[in-house]
Every structure is written in structure tokens, then in C-alpha cells.
C-alpha positions as CSV (number, residue, x, y, z in Angstrom):
1,M,-9.8,-23.3,25.3
2,T,-9.3,-25.2,21.7
3,I,-10.5,-28.7,20.7
4,Q,-7.9,-30.7,18.3
5,S,-9.5,-33.6,18.1
6,F,-7.3,-36.8,17.3
7,I,-10.0,-38.4,15.1
8,P,-13.2,-36.9,14.1
9,I,-15.5,-36.5,16.8
10,W,-18.8,-37.7,15.1
11,I,-16.4,-41.0,14.5
12,M,-15.2,-41.3,18.2
13,A,-18.9,-40.4,19.1
14,I,-20.3,-43.2,17.4
15,I,-17.7,-45.9,18.9
16,C,-18.7,-44.3,22.3
17,V,-22.1,-44.7,21.9
18,L,-21.5,-48.5,20.9
19,I,-19.3,-49.5,24.1
20,V,-22.4,-48.0,26.1
21,A,-24.7,-49.7,24.1
22,M,-22.8,-53.2,24.9
23,K,-24.5,-52.8,28.8
24,R,-23.3,-55.0,31.3
25,K,-25.0,-56.5,34.3
26,G,-24.9,-54.6,37.5
27,V,-25.0,-50.9,38.6
28,W,-21.7,-50.2,39.1
29,P,-20.1,-52.4,36.1
30,F,-22.8,-50.1,33.9
31,I,-21.6,-46.9,35.7
32,R,-17.5,-47.6,35.4
33,Q,-18.5,-48.5,31.7
34,I,-20.2,-45.2,30.9
35,V,-17.2,-43.5,32.9
36,I,-14.7,-45.1,30.3
37,A,-16.8,-44.1,27.2
38,A,-16.7,-40.5,28.6
39,L,-13.0,-40.4,29.1
40,L,-12.3,-42.2,25.9
41,F,-14.4,-39.0,24.5
42,A,-12.7,-36.5,26.5
43,I,-9.1,-37.8,25.5
44,N,-10.1,-37.4,21.6
45,L,-11.3,-33.9,22.0
46,R,-7.4,-33.1,23.0
47,I,-8.6,-29.9,24.8
48,V,-6.1,-27.4,25.1
49,I,-5.5,-24.1,27.1
50,P,-3.8,-20.8,26.1
51,A,-1.1,-20.1,28.4
52,E,1.7,-17.1,27.8
53,D,4.2,-18.4,29.9
54,I,5.2,-21.7,28.0
55,E,8.4,-22.9,27.9
56,K,10.1,-23.7,24.4
57,E,13.0,-24.9,23.0
58,V,13.8,-23.1,19.6
59,T,16.9,-23.1,17.5
60,N,18.5,-20.9,14.9
61,V,17.3,-22.6,12.1
62,D,14.9,-21.1,9.5
63,I,13.0,-23.4,6.6
64,L,11.7,-21.3,3.9
65,F,9.1,-23.0,1.9
66,V,8.8,-21.9,-1.6
67,V,5.4,-23.3,-3.2
68,D,4.5,-23.4,-7.0
69,T,0.6,-22.6,-6.8
70,T,0.1,-22.4,-10.6
71,I,-3.0,-24.4,-12.5
72,S,-0.6,-27.3,-13.3
73,M,0.1,-28.1,-9.4
74,V,-3.4,-29.7,-9.3
75,A,-2.5,-32.4,-11.8
76,E,-3.8,-35.6,-11.0
77,D,-0.4,-37.8,-11.3
78,Y,0.9,-37.7,-7.7
79,N,1.1,-41.4,-5.6
80,G,-1.8,-42.4,-8.5
81,N,-4.1,-40.4,-9.5
82,N,-4.0,-37.8,-6.9
83,P,-3.6,-34.4,-7.2
84,R,0.1,-32.9,-7.0
85,M,-1.0,-30.0,-4.3
86,D,-2.1,-33.3,-1.7
87,G,1.7,-34.5,-2.0
88,V,2.9,-31.0,-1.5
89,K,0.5,-30.1,1.5
90,S,1.3,-33.1,3.1
91,D,5.3,-33.0,2.8
92,I,5.6,-29.3,3.7
93,V,3.7,-30.2,7.3
94,S,6.0,-33.5,7.5
95,I,9.0,-31.4,7.1
96,A,8.2,-28.8,9.3
97,N,7.1,-31.0,12.4
98,S,10.7,-32.9,11.8
99,F,12.1,-29.6,12.6
100,P,11.0,-28.8,16.3
101,G,11.9,-25.4,17.3
102,A,12.5,-24.0,13.9
103,R,10.8,-21.2,12.3
104,Y,8.9,-21.4,9.3
105,S,7.7,-19.3,6.6
106,I,6.1,-20.0,3.1
107,I,6.3,-18.0,-0.2
108,T,3.7,-19.1,-2.9
109,F,4.0,-17.9,-6.5
110,D,1.8,-17.9,-9.7
111,N,1.3,-15.0,-11.4
112,Y,3.1,-13.2,-8.6
113,A,4.8,-14.0,-5.4
114,T,3.4,-13.7,-2.2
115,R,4.6,-14.0,1.6
116,L,1.8,-16.3,2.9
117,L,3.2,-16.6,5.8
118,P,6.0,-14.7,7.9
119,Y,8.5,-16.4,9.8
120,T,7.2,-18.4,12.9
121,E,8.1,-21.0,15.5
122,Y,4.4,-21.9,15.4
123,V,3.7,-24.9,13.5
124,D,-0.3,-24.4,14.1
125,P,-0.3,-21.2,11.5
126,L,1.7,-23.2,9.2
127,D,-1.0,-26.0,9.1
128,T,-3.6,-23.5,8.7
129,A,-1.5,-21.9,6.0
130,V,-0.8,-25.2,4.4
131,R,-4.6,-26.1,4.8
132,N,-5.9,-22.8,2.9
133,M,-3.7,-23.3,0.3
134,R,-5.1,-22.3,-3.2
135,T,-4.0,-23.1,-6.6
136,Q,-4.9,-20.8,-9.2
137,T,-8.6,-20.3,-11.2
138,E,-8.5,-21.2,-14.6
139,Y,-9.6,-17.5,-15.3
140,Y,-7.0,-16.1,-13.1
141,A,-3.9,-18.3,-14.4
142,D,-1.7,-16.4,-16.8
143,G,1.3,-19.2,-17.5
144,T,3.8,-20.1,-15.2
145,S,7.0,-18.1,-14.7
146,L,9.6,-20.2,-12.1
147,S,11.5,-16.8,-11.9
148,A,8.5,-15.0,-10.0
149,P,9.5,-16.0,-6.5
150,I,13.2,-14.7,-6.6
151,G,12.3,-11.4,-5.7
152,E,10.6,-12.5,-2.5
153,M,13.1,-15.2,-1.7
154,E,16.0,-12.6,-1.5
155,I,13.9,-10.5,0.7
156,A,12.8,-13.4,3.3
157,L,17.0,-14.3,2.9
158,R,19.4,-11.5,2.4
159,R,17.4,-8.8,4.7
160,D,16.6,-11.3,7.3
161,V,20.7,-11.6,7.5
162,E,21.2,-8.1,7.7
163,A,18.5,-7.7,10.3
164,T,20.4,-9.5,12.8
165,N,23.8,-9.8,14.6
166,D,23.2,-13.8,14.7
167,P,21.8,-14.8,11.5
168,S,20.1,-17.8,11.4
169,I,20.6,-21.0,9.3
170,H,18.8,-21.1,6.2
171,V,17.2,-23.9,4.7
172,V,15.2,-23.4,1.2
173,V,12.7,-26.1,0.3
174,F,11.6,-24.8,-3.1
175,I,8.7,-27.1,-4.5
176,S,7.3,-27.2,-8.2
177,D,6.6,-29.0,-11.5
178,G,9.1,-27.3,-13.5
179,E,6.7,-25.8,-16.1
180,H,7.9,-22.3,-17.4
181,N,5.6,-21.5,-20.3
182,T,6.2,-17.8,-20.4
183,K,8.4,-16.4,-23.2
184,K,10.8,-15.0,-20.6
185,Q,13.7,-17.6,-19.7
186,I,14.2,-18.5,-16.2
187,E,16.4,-16.1,-14.2
188,S,19.2,-17.3,-12.6
189,F,18.5,-18.4,-8.8
190,E,22.5,-18.2,-8.2
191,G,22.6,-15.0,-6.5
192,L,20.6,-16.6,-3.5
193,S,22.7,-19.4,-2.9
194,E,25.2,-17.3,-0.4
195,N,22.3,-17.1,2.2
196,I,21.2,-21.2,1.9
197,E,23.1,-23.6,4.1
198,C,20.9,-26.3,2.8
199,G,17.5,-27.1,1.4
200,A,15.9,-29.0,-1.8
201,V,14.3,-28.8,-4.6
202,L,11.0,-30.9,-4.8
203,G,9.5,-31.8,-8.4
204,Y,5.8,-33.1,-8.5
205,G,4.4,-34.7,-11.6
206,T,5.1,-37.4,-13.9
207,N,6.3,-37.7,-17.8
208,A,3.2,-39.1,-18.5
209,G,1.2,-36.4,-17.0
210,G,-2.0,-35.6,-15.4
211,K,-5.1,-34.3,-16.2
212,M,-6.0,-30.7,-14.4
213,K,-9.4,-30.3,-12.5
214,V,-9.9,-26.6,-11.9
215,E,-12.2,-24.3,-10.3
216,S,-13.4,-21.5,-13.2
217,F,-13.5,-18.6,-10.5
218,I,-13.0,-18.6,-6.8
219,G,-16.1,-19.6,-5.3
220,D,-17.0,-22.2,-8.2
221,E,-18.4,-25.3,-6.4
222,E,-18.0,-27.5,-9.6
223,K,-14.8,-28.0,-10.9
224,E,-14.1,-29.2,-14.5
225,Y,-11.1,-30.8,-16.2
226,L,-8.9,-28.0,-18.0
227,K,-9.8,-28.2,-21.7
228,Y,-7.9,-26.6,-24.8
229,Y,-8.3,-26.4,-28.4
230,D,-5.7,-27.9,-30.7
231,D,-4.8,-26.8,-34.1
232,N,-8.0,-28.3,-35.8
233,Y,-10.4,-26.8,-33.3
234,N,-10.8,-30.0,-31.2
235,Q,-11.4,-29.8,-27.8
236,K,-8.7,-31.9,-25.5
237,E,-8.1,-32.4,-21.9
238,A,-4.9,-30.2,-21.1
239,V,-2.0,-32.8,-19.8
240,S,0.3,-31.5,-17.5
241,K,3.9,-33.1,-17.2
242,I,6.8,-32.5,-15.0
243,D,9.9,-30.4,-16.4
244,E,12.7,-31.8,-14.2
245,D,15.7,-30.3,-16.5
246,N,14.2,-26.7,-15.1
247,L,14.0,-28.5,-11.5
248,E,17.5,-29.8,-11.5
249,T,18.8,-26.3,-12.9
250,I,17.5,-24.6,-10.1
251,A,18.5,-26.9,-7.7
252,D,22.3,-26.9,-8.9
253,E,22.0,-22.7,-9.0
254,L,20.8,-22.8,-5.1
255,G,23.3,-25.1,-4.1
256,V,20.8,-27.8,-3.0
257,D,19.2,-31.6,-4.3
258,Y,16.8,-32.2,-6.3
259,Y,14.4,-34.8,-5.4
260,H,11.4,-36.2,-7.3
261,M,8.5,-36.3,-5.3
262,T,5.9,-39.5,-6.7
263,K,4.6,-40.9,-3.4
264,P,4.2,-39.9,0.4
265,S,7.3,-41.8,1.7
266,D,9.7,-39.7,-0.6
267,V,9.4,-37.1,1.7
268,N,11.4,-39.4,4.3
269,S,14.9,-39.0,2.4
270,V,14.4,-35.4,1.8
271,I,13.9,-34.9,5.9
272,S,17.2,-37.4,6.1
273,D,19.3,-35.4,4.2
274,I,18.5,-32.2,5.6
275,E,19.3,-33.4,9.0
276,D,22.6,-34.8,7.9
277,E,23.3,-31.3,6.6
278,L,21.8,-29.1,9.5
279,Q,24.7,-31.4,11.7
280,N,27.4,-29.7,9.9
281,G,26.2,-26.5,10.9
282,D,26.2,-24.2,14.2
283,I,23.0,-24.8,15.3
284,K,22.3,-23.1,18.6
285,T,19.3,-24.0,20.7
286,V,17.6,-21.9,23.4
287,K,14.9,-22.2,26.2
288,I,12.2,-19.2,25.9
289,K,9.0,-18.1,27.6
290,T,6.4,-17.8,24.9
291,F,2.3,-18.4,24.2
292,G,1.2,-21.5,23.6
293,Y,-1.0,-24.3,24.6
294,I,-1.4,-26.7,27.6
295,E,-2.3,-30.4,26.5
296,T,-5.1,-31.7,28.7
297,Y,-5.6,-35.1,27.4
298,Y,-3.0,-37.1,29.6
299,Y,-5.3,-36.1,32.7
300,F,-8.4,-37.9,31.1
301,A,-5.8,-40.8,30.1
302,I,-4.3,-41.1,33.5
303,A,-7.9,-41.0,34.9
304,L,-8.8,-44.1,31.9
305,V,-5.9,-46.1,33.0
306,V,-6.9,-45.8,36.2
307,F,-10.3,-46.7,35.9
308,L,-9.3,-49.8,33.3
309,I,-7.3,-51.1,36.5
310,I,-10.1,-51.2,38.8
311,D,-12.3,-53.0,36.3
312,A,-9.6,-55.6,35.7
313,F,-9.6,-56.1,39.1
314,W,-13.1,-56.1,39.9
315,Y,-13.6,-59.0,37.2
316,K,-10.5,-61.0,38.3
317,R,-12.0,-61.0,41.5
318,K,-15.1,-62.0,40.5
319,L,-14.0,-64.8,38.3
320,K,-12.1,-65.8,41.7
321,Y,-15.4,-66.0,43.5
322,K,-17.2,-67.7,40.5
323,V,-14.4,-70.5,40.5
């Protein structure tokens, strides 16, 4: 049994206590009031029960998220003064939830590329991976190379194609601010395009740039704005700016569109365009028996409706007799 509350439990507890505190006159009305508050609390808990034979529809669509986790991705210039990574995490979940039945995988890259999440048809592991996704610490950061994920992307795309007789439809979502500050030139992504049906390159950041509040090392409880010394040895706060030229080049090489992500609603266009592209593909849907979770909140919801109907009839009858 697992609890996946809709809103924080402590907030619902306060609401339920307030409902009970407004005590009604009479024993039975007060009992119904307590039951209604208890059912509201139970609904919000969203208790789910694990089961091994859940029927689920799956498709042959694989969505690969490639995420820049270099230190610049915490620059505070997304949707006002919020960290870019806040937007990245929210947009990944929104895209994944828009394609139920697909498989999802995540590659992150900073100094090196890592397959953070192998392909899975479950959204919960993706949610967990996204929530725990971390950017570099100050002492670990060693510059940004946009070429870093190419090798892992090739494994995720090409080897998956070779390993099955019925290749999936591959969707790639490349996420970065476009900064490339190593001496080596950016390698071409063009060789990956033959195994990509559609996707998007998402660019985060602004031309004005944003300051970066970072950890000095893993576990550092106090974050401070990243600083550097200029040519006159004056200490200044570092500012990261988006490089859309690099991102547009990568989009061209992958054969997908580029989107500048500045606010939460921007993801809607990305989802809509990918949906349109997928309609042209040979999407197959099958039903499988798999491990999953059984929702229980609707049982409490039905009971709540019944009690509310009884309550309404009771008060209607009481008002009738008063008249």
C-alpha cells in the first residue's frame, strides 16, 4: 500500500479539523459531519495498492529526454527569476504525462553523460528520477560540452533499434541552455537523426542571463551565487546566458524543431507539435498484463457522495417541517 496524496496531508488535516470544529447541533448531524471530514481526508491520501495483473495499454513510442545538468542550468532567468532547472523538471513531467503508454528514458550530461533512467513504461520512476535530478556542484564543474551525450544517445537509439525486430518510434527531447565553453568544437549530432522520428530541442535561459546559486559540494546546505574574478581581480557574480545558435544547430542536425522555453505554458506547443508528428507514424497500441497500482480513492469518493446526498435530504426535510 502506498500513499500519493493530492495535496499535502497537513493541509488537508487542517481543513478536516476546521470542518469538525464547526460543530452542528444534534448527535446524528455531528456524526455525519465527522464522517464527511474523515472521507475527505481518506480521499486526499490517495491510497494505492500494488497489483501484478493490471491491464495497461502500451505503444511503440519511446521518448528519450537528454538533459543538460551543468551548473548553468540553475541560472535564475526562467519565468521571471526562477532557476532554469525548475522549468526543465516541470516540462519533462508534462511531456511524459501527455503520452500515456509510451516508454521513457533519461540521459543527463555535465562533465560526462549518464543514463539516469533506462526505458520504462512507468511514469512513477520517471517522476522520481526527475525530482532527484541534480545539477553540478561548484567544485565538480569542469565546463560544458554539448557533445558529451552523443555516445549515450547513440546507444539508446541505435542499439535499441538493432535489439528488436519491431523498432520503436523514437522521440528525442534535447534540453539545454546551449552553453559550450570547452576548447573542443561541438561534434555533429547528424548521425543520430536516422533513428529519430520526431522530437524537439528545448532551450532555457535569456539573452540577459541569470545568476547561479550553487552548492560548493554535494551535501552543502548553504547555496551561494557563483562568483569569478575579472581581469582586474575584482570578484563578480557570474551570469549565464542562453546560446540559441548552438541549440538551433543541434535541432537542425537531429531533424527536429527548436523551442525557446521561457514560461510554463511554452511546453503546450511542444506537446502539440510532437502529437501532430506522431500521427504520421505507425503507432501500435497493445494491451498487456503488468505490475501496477489499483486506485482506491474513488471508493471513498462514492461514500462521500452518498453521505452528502443523505445530508442534503435531511436538511431539506428539516426545513420543510419548519415551514
